[in-house]
C-alpha positions in Angstrom: 85.3 128.0 91.0 88.5 129.3 92.5 91.9 129.4 90.8 94.6 126.7 91.2 97.8 127.8 93.0 100.8 127.1 90.8 104.1 126.3 92.6 107.0 128.6 92.0 110.7 127.8 91.4 114.0 129.7 91.6 115.6 130.2 88.1 119.3 131.0 88.2 120.3 134.6 87.8 116.6 135.9 87.9 115.8 138.2 90.9 112.5 136.5 91.6 110.9 133.0 91.6 108.9 131.9 88.5 105.6 130.0 88.4 106.2 126.4 87.2 103.4 126.7 84.6 102.6 129.7 82.5 100.3 130.7 79.7 101.6 131.4 76.2 100.0 134.2 74.1 101.2 133.2 70.7 98.1 132.2 68.6 98.0 130.7 65.1 96.2 132.2 63.3 96.7 135.3 65.4 93.9 136.2 67.8 92.3 139.6 67.6 93.2 141.8 70.6 89.9 141.5 72.4 89.9 137.7 72.2 93.4 137.6 73.5 92.6 140.0 76.4 89.5 138.1 77.4 91.5 134.8 77.4 94.2 136.3 79.6 91.7 137.6 82.1 90.1 134.1 82.1 93.5 132.6 82.7 94.2 134.9 85.7 90.8 133.8 87.2 91.9 130.2 86.7 95.1 130.7 88.6 97.8 131.5 85.9 100.3 134.1 87.1 103.1 133.6 84.4 102.3 135.0 81.0 104.7 134.6 78.1 104.6 137.1 75.2 107.0 138.4 72.5 107.2 141.5 70.3 106.7 139.1 67.3 103.5 137.6 68.6 101.7 141.0 68.6 100.2 140.1 72.0 102.1 142.5 74.2 99.4 145.3 74.0 96.5 143.0 74.8 98.4 141.4 77.7 99.2 144.9 79.1 95.5 145.8 78.8 94.5 142.6 80.5 97.0 143.2 83.4 95.5 146.7 83.9 92.0 145.3 83.8 92.9 142.4 86.3 94.3 145.0 88.7 91.1 147.2 88.4 88.9 144.1 88.9 90.9 143.0 91.9 91.8 139.6 90.3 95.4 140.4 91.4 96.3 142.9 94.1 99.5 144.1 92.6 101.7 143.9 89.5 104.3 141.8 91.3 101.9 138.9 91.7 102.4 138.3 88.0 105.5 137.0 86.2 105.8 138.5 82.6 108.2 137.1 80.0 108.7 138.9 76.7 111.3 138.4 73.9 113.7 140.4 71.8 112.8 140.1 68.1 115.6 139.2 65.7 115.2 142.5 63.7 116.4 144.3 66.9 119.2 141.9 67.8 122.0 144.5 67.5 123.7 146.0 70.5 122.4 149.6 70.2 118.9 148.5 69.4 118.2 146.3 72.3 117.6 148.7 75.2 115.2 150.7 72.9 113.5 147.5 71.9 113.1 146.5 75.5 111.6 149.9 76.3 109.2 149.6 73.3 108.0 146.2 74.7 107.5 147.8 78.1 105.5 150.6 76.5 103.3 148.0 74.7 102.8 146.2 78.0 102.3 149.4 80.0 104.8 148.1 82.6 107.9 149.5 84.2 109.7 146.2 84.1 109.3 142.6 82.9 110.4 139.5 84.9 112.2 137.8 82.0 113.5 139.1 78.7 114.7 136.5 76.2 116.6 136.6 72.9 113.9 135.0 70.7 116.1 133.2 68.1 119.9 132.9 67.7 120.0 135.0 64.5 119.8 138.6 63.4 117.3 139.7 60.7 118.0 142.6 58.5 115.7 145.6 58.5 114.4 144.6 55.0 112.4 141.7 56.6 108.7 142.7 56.7 107.1 139.2 56.9 107.8 135.6 57.7 109.1 133.3 56.3 112.0 135.5 55.2 112.0 136.1 51.4 115.8 136.1 50.8 118.7 134.2 52.4 120.8 137.3 52.7 118.3 138.9 55.1 119.2 136.3 57.8 122.5 137.2 59.5 124.6 135.6 62.2 124.0 136.9 65.7 126.9 138.8 67.4 126.3 136.9 70.6 128.9 138.8 72.7 127.6 142.4 72.0 124.0 141.3 72.0 124.3 139.7 75.4 126.2 142.7 76.8 123.1 144.8 75.8 120.8 142.2 77.4 122.9 142.5 80.6 122.4 146.2 80.4 118.6 145.8 80.4 118.9 143.9 83.6 121.3 146.3 85.2 119.0 149.2 84.3 116.1 147.4 86.1 114.0 147.0 82.9 113.9 143.2 83.6 114.4 141.0 86.6 116.0 138.3 84.6 117.5 137.7 81.1 117.7 134.5 79.1 117.5 133.0 75.6 115.2 130.9 73.5 116.0 128.2 70.9 119.7 128.2 71.8 121.8 125.0 71.3 124.6 123.8 73.5 127.0 125.2 70.9 125.4 128.7 71.0 125.2 128.7 74.8 128.9 127.8 75.0 129.7 130.8 72.9 127.5 133.1 75.0 128.9 131.8 78.3 132.5 132.4 77.2 132.0 136.2 77.6 128.9 136.6 79.7 129.0 138.4 83.0 125.4 137.2 83.8 124.5 133.6 83.1 121.2 133.3 81.2 118.5 132.4 83.7 116.4 130.5 81.2 116.6 128.8 77.8 113.1 128.4 76.5 113.0 125.6 73.9 110.6 123.1 72.4 110.2 120.2 74.8 107.6 117.4 75.3 107.6 113.6 75.6 108.2 113.3 71.8 111.1 115.8 71.9 112.8 115.3 75.3 116.0 117.4 74.8 118.1 115.1 77.0 121.5 116.4 75.9 120.5 120.1 76.1 118.9 119.6 79.5 122.0 117.9 80.9 124.2 120.8 79.5 121.9 123.5 80.9 121.6 121.8 84.3 125.4 121.7 84.6 125.6 125.4 83.7 122.8 126.6 86.0 120.5 127.5 83.2 116.8 126.6 83.7 114.9 125.0 80.8 111.4 126.3 80.0 109.4 124.1 77.7 107.2 125.6 74.9 105.0 123.3 72.6 104.6 121.0 75.6 101.7 119.3 73.8 103.3 119.3 70.4 101.7 122.6 69.1 98.7 120.7 67.7 96.5 122.8 65.3 99.4 125.1 64.2 101.3 125.0 60.9 104.5 123.7 62.6 102.9 121.3 65.1 100.8 118.1 65.1 98.9 115.7 67.2 101.7 113.2 68.0 101.7 114.2 71.7 98.0 114.3 72.5 97.3 111.2 70.5 100.4 109.2 71.6 99.3 105.6 72.6 101.6 105.4 75.6 100.3 108.8 77.0 96.7 107.7 76.3 97.2 104.5 78.2 98.8 106.2 81.2 96.1 108.9 81.2 93.3 106.3 81.1 94.8 104.5 84.1 95.2 107.7 86.1 91.8 109.4 85.2 93.7 112.2 83.5 94.0 113.4 79.8 97.1 112.7 77.7 97.8 116.5 77.8 97.8 116.4 81.6 100.2 113.4 81.6 102.5 115.2 79.2 102.5 118.4 81.4 103.0 116.4 84.6 106.0 114.5 83.0 107.6 117.9 82.1 107.2 119.1 85.7 108.9 116.0 87.0 111.9 116.6 84.7 112.5 119.9 86.6 111.5 122.2 83.8 108.9 125.0 83.7 106.1 125.0 81.1 104.5 127.5 78.7 101.2 126.0 77.6 98.7 127.8 75.3 95.0 127.4 75.1 92.4 130.1 74.9 89.7 127.5 75.6 88.3 127.9 79.1 88.0 124.2 80.0 91.4 123.2 78.6 93.0 126.2 80.3 91.9 124.9 83.6 92.7 121.2 82.7 96.3 122.3 81.9 96.6 123.6 85.5 95.2 120.5 87.1 98.5 118.5 87.2 99.7 119.1 90.7 97.5 116.4 92.4 99.3 113.3 91.1 102.7 111.9 90.3 103.8 109.5 87.6 105.1 106.1 88.8 108.7 105.0 88.0 107.3 102.5 85.4 105.2 105.2 83.7 108.2 107.6 83.6 110.3 104.9 82.1 107.8 104.2 79.3 107.7 107.9 78.5 111.5 108.1 78.5 111.6 105.4 75.8 109.3 107.1 73.3 110.7 107.6 69.8 111.9 111.1 69.4 111.0 113.7 66.7 111.6 117.4 66.6 108.5 119.4 65.8 109.3 123.1 65.6 111.7 123.7 62.6 113.4 127.0 62.4 113.3 126.6 58.6 109.5 126.5 58.8 109.4 129.8 60.7 112.2 131.7 58.9 112.7 130.0 55.5 114.4 127.0 54.0 118.0 128.4 54.0 121.3 126.9 55.0 121.6 129.0 58.2 118.1 127.8 59.3 118.9 124.2 58.5 122.2 124.5 60.5 120.3 125.8 63.5 117.7 123.1 63.3 120.5 120.5 63.2 122.0 122.0 66.4 118.8 122.2 68.4 
């Protein structure tokens, strides 16, 4: 069975186009490196060309090994057939640490450049932090957005990445960043799905030329922060039944039709392929309207990831 070809889109200040649908490599509980590598190779065979990783996921090395293996096997002819996103971890979110952190990620990936480098969260963590959630409130510090973004711009100017962006940034945080930025973030990667539609943030980013990329597009079912409210949503189930699709496919198709790109994650071979099989149908106006009216509830809480502190609660309130 051949791979599905995923459409590509232009994303703002990035120097190349990005596949509309990518595969995430964050696993809960974390996958062992061989399992991750095998899943990534399977995904390349299925047609995935965008892979989303992060220093914090511990998946940069297996992804790098999988890329090398895919090239040796001829699954892809050259590195530039792939679009690789990685992220700056909050412990390194300080001006002088960012270029070295970027180079460390490139070393893990065995690559000369990535296609997108994102600020993972809008905070700085002190060097005392050894595990998550953070043990003490004073270990979570405000991000110096101006100097951090200057260093991100330097990463792009040095050719270490084709594009730079952010993740989990609110309109308020983006406003602060844009007030001094020379390069507009190409991407803001945030939680988005039919149960958390991010309408205000999407409107803001659209007006500023920032592309939204959606993580947890299926509600992060089977993780400590997610649940089944997307895949078991009655409205999505009814639409899926009528269209001969799964609720997951309806959710992913709806996201595509909102003009956002998607990072979906499954190491299951069948679901991996199902998640790609969304380009042969469109939702009707009536179906889209029903989805737009779904009750909204945020899933990924910063306070769950980092710790139940005032700064975390404040960020959750913003995004």
